[in-house]
C-alpha positions as MATLAB code, in Angstrom:
seq = 'MSGSAIESTHFSCRDFDVWRESINVVFDVERRSQDGNRPFTASVEAFQLGDMVVTDAVLGAQRYVRSSARVRRDGMDHFVLNLYRTGGWRAETARGEFEGRAGQVSVLDLSCELISDEPDCHLVAMFLPRSLIEDRLPNLGGLHGSAPTGPYAMLLAEYLDMLARRLPFLHSGDETALAGAACQMLAACLAPSLANVEAARPGLELVLLRRAKRYIEGHLNSSALNIDAICNIVGVSRRTLFRLFEQEGGVLHYIQGCRLE';
ca = [
       1.460  117.592  -30.851;
      -0.847  114.842  -32.266;
      -5.091  115.022  -32.125;
      -4.486  113.263  -28.343;
      -5.521  114.947  -25.315;
      -2.499  112.677  -23.789;
       0.629  114.582  -23.834;
       2.709  113.786  -27.236;
       5.337  114.725  -29.570;
       6.428  113.924  -33.127;
       9.485  113.421  -34.910;
      10.459  112.247  -38.366;
      13.690  113.035  -40.528;
      15.291  111.357  -43.685;
      18.753  112.173  -42.289;
      20.614  109.746  -40.293;
      23.185  111.997  -38.823;
      19.793  113.638  -36.982;
      18.467  110.807  -36.068;
      21.715  109.826  -34.059;
      21.487  112.867  -32.250;
      17.730  112.400  -31.518;
      18.235  109.205  -30.351;
      21.358  109.701  -28.133;
      19.653  110.131  -25.212;
      19.114  106.210  -25.381;
      21.207  104.628  -27.604;
      24.170  105.212  -29.606;
      23.138  103.791  -33.178;
      25.367  103.200  -36.476;
      24.117  101.968  -40.027;
      25.062   98.495  -40.695;
      27.146   98.194  -43.293;
      24.842   96.087  -46.037;
      22.680   98.995  -45.648;
      25.357  102.184  -45.858;
      23.864  103.660  -49.287;
      20.109  102.887  -48.821;
      17.947  106.105  -48.095;
      17.014  106.289  -43.731;
      13.923  107.567  -42.667;
      12.494  107.826  -38.896;
       9.068  108.521  -37.855;
       8.021  108.356  -34.602;
       5.181  109.535  -32.647;
       6.436  109.283  -28.402;
       2.923  109.500  -25.707;
       3.651  110.580  -22.360;
       1.939  108.196  -19.637;
       3.061  109.232  -16.432;
       6.498  107.999  -15.691;
       6.508  105.759  -18.957;
       7.106  106.598  -22.492;
       5.144  105.000  -25.145;
       6.624  105.079  -29.046;
       5.068  103.829  -32.240;
       7.934  104.179  -34.576;
       8.681  103.256  -38.473;
      12.580  102.907  -38.407;
      15.186  102.425  -41.270;
      17.713   99.727  -40.767;
      20.742  100.303  -37.891;
      22.401   98.944  -35.117;
      21.860  100.183  -31.378;
      24.807  100.102  -29.150;
      24.794  100.294  -25.256;
      28.519  100.126  -24.186;
      29.846   99.451  -20.424;
      31.129  103.087  -20.954;
      27.849  104.552  -21.929;
      25.755  102.711  -19.205;
      28.162  103.847  -16.162;
      28.107  107.277  -18.228;
      24.155  107.733  -18.330;
      23.004  105.842  -15.259;
      19.578  104.470  -16.858;
      17.102  102.385  -14.737;
      14.642  101.446  -17.225;
      13.091   98.619  -19.387;
      12.136   98.644  -22.545;
       9.692   96.534  -23.932;
       9.406   96.328  -27.748;
       6.384   95.183  -29.994;
       8.030   94.681  -33.458;
       4.955   95.090  -35.635;
       7.289   94.281  -38.652;
      11.023   93.641  -38.672;
      13.172   91.829  -36.247;
      16.192   91.891  -34.339;
      19.251   90.086  -33.536;
      21.125   90.863  -30.005;
      23.941   90.280  -28.209;
      24.528   90.655  -24.373;
      26.537   89.356  -21.901;
      23.939   86.035  -21.424;
      24.561   85.451  -25.362;
      22.791   85.685  -28.441;
      19.030   86.443  -28.732;
      16.933   86.474  -32.031;
      13.296   87.947  -32.690;
      10.345   88.193  -34.868;
       7.497   90.316  -35.546;
       4.820   89.665  -33.166;
       7.027   88.987  -30.618;
       7.801   91.441  -27.762;
      11.438   91.930  -26.356;
      12.614   93.014  -23.008;
      15.763   95.060  -22.655;
      17.572   96.803  -19.498;
      19.108   99.570  -20.326;
      21.549   99.481  -17.233;
      22.975   96.425  -19.050;
      25.027   96.297  -22.337;
      23.453   95.941  -26.122;
      24.264   95.517  -29.396;
      21.222   95.257  -31.611;
      21.034   94.780  -35.062;
      17.601   95.834  -36.917;
      16.151   95.656  -40.297;
      13.237   98.388  -41.599;
      10.655   97.986  -38.616;
       7.546   99.210  -37.346;
       8.406   99.344  -33.965;
       6.164   99.959  -30.599;
       8.212  100.253  -27.584;
       7.414  101.149  -23.820;
      10.132  102.832  -21.813;
       9.239  102.293  -17.836;
      11.537  102.791  -14.867;
      12.590  100.175  -12.865;
      10.769  101.087   -9.700;
       7.437  100.492  -10.996;
       7.624   96.748  -11.424;
      10.775   95.540   -9.497;
       7.818   94.806   -6.843;
       6.019   92.878   -8.882;
       8.925   90.983  -10.444;
      11.652   90.168   -8.194;
      13.929   88.354  -11.093;
      14.588   91.092  -12.986;
      18.200   90.551  -13.779;
      17.468   87.295  -16.425;
      15.020   89.687  -18.352;
      17.485   91.514  -20.727;
      16.977   90.391  -24.406;
      14.659   88.163  -23.723;
      11.267   87.468  -25.713;
       8.793   85.771  -23.359;
       6.850   83.030  -25.094;
       3.479   81.720  -24.285;
      -0.239   82.347  -24.374;
       0.681   85.706  -21.915;
       3.221   86.849  -23.824;
       0.659   86.832  -26.814;
      -1.951   88.627  -24.649;
       0.948   91.623  -24.090;
       2.070   92.188  -27.382;
      -1.458   92.397  -28.173;
      -2.270   94.727  -25.570;
       0.805   97.220  -26.501;
      -0.619   97.166  -29.990;
      -4.107   98.244  -29.082;
      -2.550  100.531  -26.734;
      -0.698  102.062  -29.502;
      -3.438  102.316  -31.648;
      -5.866  104.015  -29.304;
      -3.394  106.212  -27.553;
      -3.820  109.167  -30.323;
      -7.537  109.230  -29.660;
      -7.530  108.931  -25.819;
      -8.327  111.921  -23.475;
      -5.752  113.383  -20.674;
      -6.860  111.644  -17.409;
      -6.593  108.286  -18.434;
      -2.640  107.991  -18.179;
      -2.366  106.383  -14.632;
      -4.888  103.749  -15.350;
      -2.856  102.807  -18.430;
       0.408  102.789  -17.553;
      -0.953  100.493  -14.221;
      -2.512   97.956  -17.026;
       0.652   97.573  -18.805;
       2.651   96.698  -15.537;
       0.172   94.994  -14.026;
       0.066   92.845  -17.993;
       3.599   92.978  -17.839;
       3.580   91.145  -14.173;
       1.076   88.297  -15.403;
       3.122   87.806  -18.538;
       6.380   86.848  -16.985;
       5.592   85.687  -13.518;
       1.766   84.328  -14.007;
       0.670   83.519  -10.183;
      -2.869   84.035   -9.331;
      -1.977   87.302   -7.742;
      -0.884   88.724  -11.024;
      -3.131   87.481  -13.325;
      -5.954   88.488  -11.202;
      -4.409   91.991  -10.900;
      -4.000   92.012  -14.833;
      -7.442   91.014  -15.487;
      -9.185   94.346  -16.748;
      -6.185   94.593  -19.083;
      -6.457   91.156  -20.117;
      -9.726   90.807  -20.666;
      -9.842   94.091  -23.068;
      -7.432   92.196  -25.003;
      -9.847   89.059  -25.338;
     -12.710   91.642  -26.559;
     -10.853   93.102  -28.677;
      -9.509   89.444  -29.946;
     -13.181   88.243  -30.120;
     -14.569   90.988  -31.640;
     -11.974   90.976  -34.614;
     -12.823   87.465  -35.368;
     -16.935   88.133  -35.183;
     -16.474   91.275  -37.705;
     -13.920   89.101  -40.284;
     -16.714   85.946  -39.931;
     -19.935   88.103  -40.152;
     -21.019   86.012  -43.445;
     -19.889   82.772  -42.439;
     -22.596   79.883  -41.225;
     -20.091   78.624  -38.595;
     -19.748   81.501  -36.426;
     -21.235   80.382  -33.250;
     -20.249   80.720  -29.577;
     -18.350   77.706  -29.421;
     -16.295   78.819  -32.204;
     -15.452   81.935  -30.394;
     -14.666   80.338  -27.529;
     -12.446   78.152  -29.186;
     -10.466   80.715  -31.254;
     -10.294   83.714  -28.518;
      -9.404   80.909  -25.667;
     -11.535   81.511  -23.329;
     -15.202   79.409  -21.737;
     -18.594   80.289  -22.437;
     -19.276   81.914  -19.279;
     -16.228   84.428  -19.591;
     -16.839   84.962  -23.014;
     -20.765   86.482  -22.387;
     -18.623   88.257  -19.314;
     -16.759   89.651  -21.988;
     -19.807   91.128  -23.925;
     -21.735   92.335  -21.415;
     -21.434   95.979  -21.678;
     -22.830   95.283  -25.743;
     -26.041   93.950  -24.361;
     -24.519   90.499  -25.304;
     -22.360   88.355  -27.643;
     -25.357   87.258  -29.952;
     -26.487   90.817  -29.671;
     -23.279   92.149  -30.763;
     -23.430   89.812  -33.936;
     -26.929   90.759  -34.953;
     -25.778   94.133  -34.713;
     -22.418   94.044  -36.866;
     -24.546   92.175  -39.451;
     -27.304   94.943  -39.407;
     -24.203   97.603  -39.799;
];
């Protein structure tokens, strides 16, 4: 168990056969031919958020497989969102071949076939039942193997990264809100209607606030640090920026506090 009050488990090993047995509940895995003689390591921290599971993992290179026989046998009806902090993937599905790189989110449907070759990576993954998102996203069939693009996809990636970094320090009781926010962010990313974006506003604003704070903290000594520069970098209006920093006493107050500190 980690220091978090949210239910969590930790697993690590350097034996690929041990890892194969552990991950077998979801994927069949193989060593890629070019990586067969390299040392292997796996370290996974998993957090339970209601019906969701979020994992933060550092993994050696491998091939993940969900064959048609495997799909029929285990009947898993979940989606997986993968955010690659480092590494990437090259996947084969019935719809064709897909590639992705670090910083992107990929979407996998575990009720479908898959072969994915992945190098060493640092990966955040969110496993969620289809029932949590099928009402928000009616066209789920086309998501398998995809990597959403656009501004909302970038915000979704930042949210998953922020969630994984915060989970070890959050307390029990936050799980329902966190799971709901993640579903709302996913819906706003993949189907950016007015209703979906409005429902995802709390999660979106958390990400925008984090983006603004990181920019401020990285440019405290710059004479060019001002309201307009922050708005341009974060991609928001002055009004939205001021609202984001209301709990901080205002954006200028936050800047002054950082400089004094």
